N, C-alpha and C positions, 0 to 999 in steps of 0.2 A: 646669136650666130657664133659658132665655134670656129676657131682657127684650125686648119688642117694640120699644121705643124705641131700643135700641142695635143697630146693624147687626152681622151675623155677620162675625167677622174671619177672613181666610184662615189656614189652618194654616201654622205656620212650617216652611219647608223644612229638610231635613237640611243643605243647603249653600246659602249666600246670599252675594252680593257687592254692594257699593254702586257698583261700576264699571259704567256702562251698556254698555260694550263686552264685558263678560264674559257667557258663556252662562249663568251662575248669577245674573244680575241679574233681579229680580222687582219691578217698580214697584208692583204692587198690595200686596205685603207691606210695602214700604218707605214707604207712605203714613203708617203709624203708627210711633211711636218704638219701637225694639227695644232691650232690655237684653241684654248679654252678660256672663256670669260665666265667667272663665277662671282655672283653678287657685285657685278659691275667692274671687277678687276681681273686682269689677265693672270692666269696661273700657269706655272711651268712644272709643277710637282704633282699633277693629277695622275693617279694610277688607273682609275676607272671613272666613267661618268654615265649618267642617264638623264637625258634632256626632258622626257615626258614626266618623270617622277621628281625632277628637280634636286639632284644630289650628285656629289662627287666623292671619291675616296682618295685620300692623300696619306702619305707615309706619316706615321706618328713618331717623329724624331728619328733616332738611329736604332730604335728597338727592333729586334728580330724575333720571329717565332721559333719554335723548336726545329723547323726545317730550314732555317736561314733566310726566310722571306721577310720583307719588311712588314711590321704591323701597320695596319691602316685604320683610319677613322673616317666615318661617314659624315659629311657636312651637307646640310640642306640649304637650298636657295636656288635662284634662277641660274640656269646653265645655258651658254651658247657655245657652239663649236663651229670651226671653219678651217679651211685649208690655208696655210700661210703661203 
């Protein structure tokens, strides 16, 4: 049963990115803080995730590409996502 005072949150998608240029960017979902657990540990540096394929993308240090975007690496393992 939902409380009438709290608005209904959109369901978390299977794949989500924080990059506005990505086709998997969803501003409505990113309005609330999202927690990501990867390989049993909570991560705060995730740029993109996919639950069904079991991977996350994280920044590779302070390296930047030629457009000034952080370089990312793809890590494989079990992924869980939830609203904080």
